[in-house]
C-alpha positions in Angstrom: -42.5 -14.1 -34.8 -45.9 -14.4 -33.7 -46.5 -13.6 -29.8 -48.3 -16.2 -28.3 -50.5 -15.5 -25.3 -50.8 -17.6 -22.5 -54.4 -17.4 -20.9 -53.0 -19.3 -17.7 -50.3 -16.7 -17.3 -52.8 -13.6 -17.6 -55.0 -15.2 -14.7 -52.1 -16.0 -12.4 -49.2 -13.2 -13.0 -50.9 -10.8 -10.8 -51.2 -13.0 -7.6 -48.0 -14.5 -8.1 -46.3 -10.9 -8.2 -48.3 -9.9 -5.2 -46.9 -13.1 -3.3 -43.4 -12.8 -4.4 -42.6 -9.0 -4.2 -42.0 -8.8 -0.5 -39.8 -11.9 -1.0 -37.5 -10.2 -3.5 -37.6 -6.7 -2.0 -33.5 -6.9 -1.7 -33.0 -7.5 -5.4 -30.8 -10.1 -7.0 -30.8 -12.6 -9.8 -33.6 -15.2 -10.6 -33.6 -18.2 -12.7 -37.0 -19.2 -14.1 -37.2 -22.6 -15.2 -39.7 -23.6 -18.3 -40.4 -20.0 -19.1 -42.7 -20.8 -22.3 -44.1 -17.9 -23.8 -41.9 -15.8 -21.4 -44.9 -13.9 -19.9 -44.3 -14.4 -16.4 -40.7 -13.1 -17.0 -41.6 -10.0 -18.7 -44.4 -9.0 -16.3 -42.2 -9.6 -13.3 -39.4 -7.8 -14.7 -41.6 -4.8 -15.5 -42.7 -4.5 -12.1 -39.6 -5.6 -10.2 -37.0 -3.4 -12.1 -34.2 -4.2 -9.2 -34.4 -7.9 -10.1 -32.2 -9.6 -12.8 -34.4 -12.2 -14.5 -33.1 -15.0 -16.3 -35.5 -17.3 -18.3 -34.6 -20.9 -19.4 -36.6 -23.4 -21.4 -36.1 -26.7 -23.3 -33.8 -26.5 -26.2 -37.0 -27.2 -28.6 -38.8 -24.4 -27.2 -36.2 -21.9 -26.3 -37.2 -19.3 -28.8 -41.0 -19.2 -27.7 -40.5 -16.2 -25.7 -38.7 -14.0 -28.4 -41.8 -12.1 -29.2 -42.5 -10.9 -25.6 -38.8 -10.1 -25.1 -38.5 -8.1 -28.4 -41.7 -6.2 -27.5 -40.7 -5.4 -24.0 -37.2 -4.3 -24.7 -36.3 -4.5 -21.1 -32.7 -4.5 -19.6 -33.1 -6.7 -16.6 -34.4 -10.0 -18.3 -32.3 -12.4 -20.3 -33.1 -14.4 -23.2 -33.8 -18.1 -22.3 -30.9 -20.5 -21.8 -31.5 -23.8 -23.2 -31.9 -26.2 -20.4 -33.4 -29.8 -20.3 -34.4 -30.4 -16.8 -35.0 -34.2 -17.6 -31.3 -34.7 -17.7 -29.1 -35.2 -14.3 -26.4 -32.5 -14.1 -28.6 -29.8 -16.1 -27.0 -27.0 -13.7 -23.4 -28.1 -14.0 -22.7 -25.2 -16.4 -24.8 -22.5 -15.0 -23.8 -19.6 -12.8 -25.1 -18.8 -9.2 -28.5 -17.5 -8.8 -29.9 -15.9 -5.6 -33.4 -17.4 -6.6 -35.2 -19.7 -8.6 -38.7 -19.7 -10.0 -41.1 -22.2 -11.7 -44.8 -22.0 -12.5 -46.8 -24.7 -13.4 -43.8 -27.2 -14.0 -43.6 -29.7 -11.3 -47.1 -31.4 -12.0 -46.0 -31.6 -16.0 -43.2 -33.7 -15.5 -42.1 -37.1 -14.0 -41.1 -37.6 -10.4 -37.6 -38.2 -11.6 -37.6 -34.8 -13.6 -39.0 -33.3 -10.4 -36.0 -34.9 -8.5 -33.6 -33.5 -11.0 -35.2 -30.1 -10.7 -34.3 -30.1 -6.9 -30.9 -31.2 -7.5 -30.1 -28.8 -10.0 -31.6 -26.0 -8.0 -29.9 -26.7 -4.8 -26.5 -26.9 -7.0 -26.7 -23.4 -8.4 -28.5 -21.4 -5.5 -26.4 -19.0 -3.5 -25.8 -20.1 0.2 -29.1 -18.4 1.3 -31.0 -18.8 -2.0 -34.7 -19.7 -2.2 -36.7 -21.6 -4.9 -40.3 -20.6 -5.5 -42.6 -23.3 -7.1 -46.2 -22.1 -8.2 -48.8 -24.6 -9.1 -51.5 -27.4 -7.4 -50.4 -29.9 -4.8 -51.9 -32.9 -3.6 -52.6 -33.2 0.2 -53.3 -36.7 0.9 -55.1 -36.9 -2.4 -56.6 -34.2 -4.6 -57.6 -30.9 -3.1 -60.3 -30.2 -5.7 -62.4 -32.0 -8.6 -60.5 -29.5 -11.0 -56.9 -30.8 -9.9 -58.0 -34.2 -10.2 -59.4 -33.5 -14.0 -55.9 -31.9 -14.6 -54.1 -34.8 -13.4 -56.3 -37.1 -15.5 -55.5 -35.0 -18.5 -51.9 -34.7 -17.9 -51.5 -38.3 -17.6 -53.6 -39.1 -20.8 -52.3 -36.4 -23.1 -49.2 -35.0 -21.9 -47.0 -37.7 -20.4 -48.2 -40.8 -18.4 -45.5 -40.2 -15.9 -46.7 -36.6 -15.1 -49.2 -35.8 -12.5 -49.8 -33.5 -9.3 -47.5 -34.2 -6.7 -48.0 -34.9 -2.9 -46.8 -32.0 -0.7 -44.9 -34.8 1.3 -43.3 -36.0 -1.5 -42.2 -32.9 -2.6 -40.9 -31.9 0.8 -38.7 -35.0 1.0 -37.4 -34.9 -2.5 -36.4 -31.4 -1.9 -34.9 -32.2 1.4 -32.8 -35.1 0.1 -31.3 -32.6 -2.4 -30.5 -30.1 0.3 -33.7 -27.7 0.0 -35.7 -27.0 3.1 -39.6 -26.2 2.6 -39.9 -23.3 5.0 -43.3 -21.6 3.8 -46.0 -22.4 1.8 -48.4 -19.7 0.3 -52.1 -20.3 -0.7 -53.1 -18.7 -4.0 -56.5 -18.6 -5.9 -57.6 -21.7 -7.7 -56.3 -24.3 -5.6 -52.7 -23.1 -6.2 -49.8 -22.6 -3.9 -46.5 -21.0 -3.9 -44.0 -23.6 -2.2 -40.7 -21.7 -0.8 -37.6 -24.0 -0.6 -34.7 -22.6 1.2 -31.1 -23.7 0.5 -29.5 -25.5 3.5 
């Protein structure tokens, strides 16, 4: 299988790793949603050998990461679970995880799917679990012209219900699902990592 390279992953993997490393110092298990090519998971598993990384992806794309996994030959990363986060109850059959992670996912999906993500992650996280969400957010509107252009492209070419979400909306939706926003890390190119705590 041909190895697909995501240029976005190459650009942001180091800043994300730097931000997550102190948060994952005690080890544990991570469920990554919408892993795509698997690049993030492989990169993080290589640099965080004390973490067990579980990939997941939509059933139609679940094999997209095979080439990266085959090349890496790591023991602390698992092949993707087939998960459709647009479905209510997607987490029902999954085991407990210490952490959740997603990169550039919340703005690619509708508000309903984002709500499903928070509900499912709250359901499967351990009692002190955390959910790390990387990507762009709005704060009383767009934070840059680039984000505005991205939002327009998403709605026109990907999904008319997609789009960059307001921070206040994300915080309230997560809270209703049992996840509390307890930190926000600013990363390059108008991206952030939002850290939600179960509880």
